[in-house]
C-alpha positions in Angstrom: 7.7 5.6 -45.9 11.2 7.1 -45.6 12.0 9.3 -42.6 14.5 12.0 -43.2 17.6 12.2 -40.9 16.7 15.7 -39.6 13.6 14.7 -37.6 15.4 11.6 -36.3 18.3 13.7 -35.1 15.9 16.3 -33.7 14.0 13.7 -31.7 17.1 12.1 -30.4 18.4 15.6 -29.4 15.0 16.2 -27.7 15.4 12.9 -25.7 19.0 13.9 -24.8 17.8 17.3 -23.6 15.0 15.7 -21.6 17.3 13.3 -19.9 19.7 16.1 -19.1 16.8 18.2 -17.7 15.6 15.5 -15.2 17.4 15.7 -11.9 14.8 13.6 -10.0 11.6 11.8 -10.6 9.1 9.8 -8.5 6.4 7.7 -10.1 4.2 4.6 -9.5 5.4 1.7 -11.6 4.0 -1.5 -13.0 6.5 -4.2 -13.9 5.7 -7.1 -16.1 8.3 -9.9 -16.4 8.8 -12.6 -19.1 6.3 -14.8 -17.3 3.6 -12.0 -17.4 3.9 -11.7 -13.6 3.0 -8.1 -12.7 4.4 -6.3 -9.7 3.8 -2.7 -8.7 5.5 -0.2 -6.5 7.2 3.2 -6.4 10.2 4.3 -8.4 12.4 7.1 -7.2 15.2 8.5 -9.4 17.9 11.0 -8.5 20.6 11.8 -10.9 23.4 11.1 -11.2 23.3 7.4 -10.5 20.5 6.8 -8.0 17.3 4.8 -8.5 15.0 2.8 -6.2 12.3 0.4 -7.1 10.3 -0.2 -3.9 7.9 -3.1 -4.6 4.4 -3.5 -3.3 3.9 -4.8 0.3 4.6 -8.5 0.4 7.2 -8.6 -2.3 10.6 -9.2 -0.5 12.7 -7.6 -3.3 14.3 -4.2 -3.8 16.3 -2.7 -6.7 18.4 0.2 -5.8 21.4 2.1 -7.3 23.4 4.2 -4.9 25.4 6.2 -7.4 28.1 3.6 -8.0 26.4 0.2 -8.2 23.0 -1.3 -9.0 21.8 -3.8 -6.4 19.1 -6.5 -6.7 18.2 -7.5 -3.2 16.1 -10.5 -2.4 15.2 -10.4 1.3 13.5 -13.8 1.2 16.6 -15.7 0.3 19.0 -13.1 1.8 20.8 -12.6 -1.5 22.3 -9.4 -3.0 23.5 -9.2 -6.6 25.6 -6.1 -7.6 26.5 -4.6 -11.0 28.3 -1.5 -11.9 25.7 1.1 -13.1 27.4 1.4 -16.4 26.9 -2.3 -17.1 23.1 -1.9 -16.9 20.6 -0.7 -19.5 19.4 1.7 -16.9 22.7 3.6 -17.2 21.0 5.8 -19.8 18.5 7.0 -17.2 21.1 7.4 -14.4 23.9 9.3 -16.2 22.8 12.8 -17.3 26.1 13.3 -19.2 25.9 10.1 -21.3 25.7 10.9 -25.0 22.9 8.7 -26.2 23.6 9.6 -29.9 26.3 6.9 -30.1 24.0 4.1 -28.7 20.4 5.1 -29.5 18.2 4.7 -32.5 14.7 6.1 -33.0 11.9 3.6 -33.4 8.8 4.4 -35.4 5.7 4.5 -33.3 3.1 5.6 -35.8 1.9 8.2 -33.3 3.3 11.7 -33.5 2.7 12.2 -29.8 5.1 9.3 -28.8 8.9 9.1 -29.1 10.5 5.7 -28.7 14.3 5.1 -28.6 16.2 1.9 -28.3 19.6 2.2 -26.5 22.3 -0.5 -26.5 26.0 -0.6 -26.7 27.0 -2.8 -29.7 30.5 -3.2 -28.2 28.9 -4.7 -25.0 25.8 -6.8 -25.9 26.0 -8.4 -22.4 24.7 -5.1 -21.0 21.4 -5.7 -22.7 19.2 -3.1 -24.3 16.4 -0.7 -23.2 13.6 0.8 -25.3 12.3 4.0 -23.7 8.9 5.4 -24.5 8.2 9.2 -24.1 5.0 11.1 -24.4 5.2 14.5 -25.9 4.1 16.9 -23.2 5.0 20.6 -22.9 5.0 20.3 -19.1 8.0 17.9 -19.2 11.7 18.8 -19.6 12.3 19.4 -23.4 8.6 18.7 -24.0 8.8 15.0 -23.0 7.6 12.8 -20.1 9.0 9.3 -19.7 6.2 6.8 -19.8 8.3 3.6 -19.3 10.6 1.2 -20.9 11.2 -2.3 -22.0 14.5 -3.9 -21.0 16.0 -7.0 -22.6 18.9 -8.6 -20.8 21.7 -10.5 -22.5 19.5 -13.7 -22.4 16.6 -11.9 -24.1 14.5 -11.8 -20.9 12.0 -9.0 -21.2 10.9 -6.7 -18.4 8.4 -4.0 -19.1 8.1 -1.0 -16.8 5.1 1.4 -17.1 5.1 4.7 -15.1 2.3 6.8 -13.9 1.9 9.8 -11.7 5.3 11.1 -12.6 6.6 14.0 -10.4 9.7 15.5 -12.0 12.5 17.5 -10.4 11.1 17.5 -6.9 13.2 17.2 -3.7 14.5 13.7 -3.1 16.6 12.8 -0.1 19.8 10.7 -0.6 18.5 8.6 2.3 15.9 7.0 0.0 18.8 5.1 -1.7 19.9 3.3 1.5 18.9 -0.3 2.1 19.2 -3.0 4.7 21.6 -5.8 3.7 19.9 -9.2 4.3 23.3 -11.0 4.5 24.2 -9.3 7.7 23.0 -10.1 11.2 20.3 -7.6 12.3 19.2 -4.5 10.5 22.2 -2.6 9.1 22.0 0.1 6.5 24.1 0.2 3.4 
């Protein structure tokens, strides 16, 4: 079945409007990695540029973006990896001004209540790609609510994030995006 360009452009514009309309979000998340290991926790997003994945008790990891960089912190081995936010597939979620039309394509879902877009920068395949899934819902900005995404890194490692209990555009303190650096002596906030 051929899909006309107008509905595709309309749904991409709807996703762009949704992303621009979300200033903050909190949600429970379930993360499934390439080995089918499932971790849960809480995601907090504040735009521009801030996100925190606080994992369940007993998981010594944290992912946080502070507005400039995205950090992967492993407290068990006292290691911190840092990437510029723009070099991450999550950049599409973190930058409300990013024009996704240049990097996004609409995926067919077979369900008129679901919108799926794949975003990647062909000039930078090393940044990976992200496929975001939205549920059509009049209560969400631009009539959409983000349900989750699948991220593929440059080595084709797949991570699936499913969201639930989304609270959109509530108050979120900037303090949520601070973290303790395990490489330093004693507890010190970044």
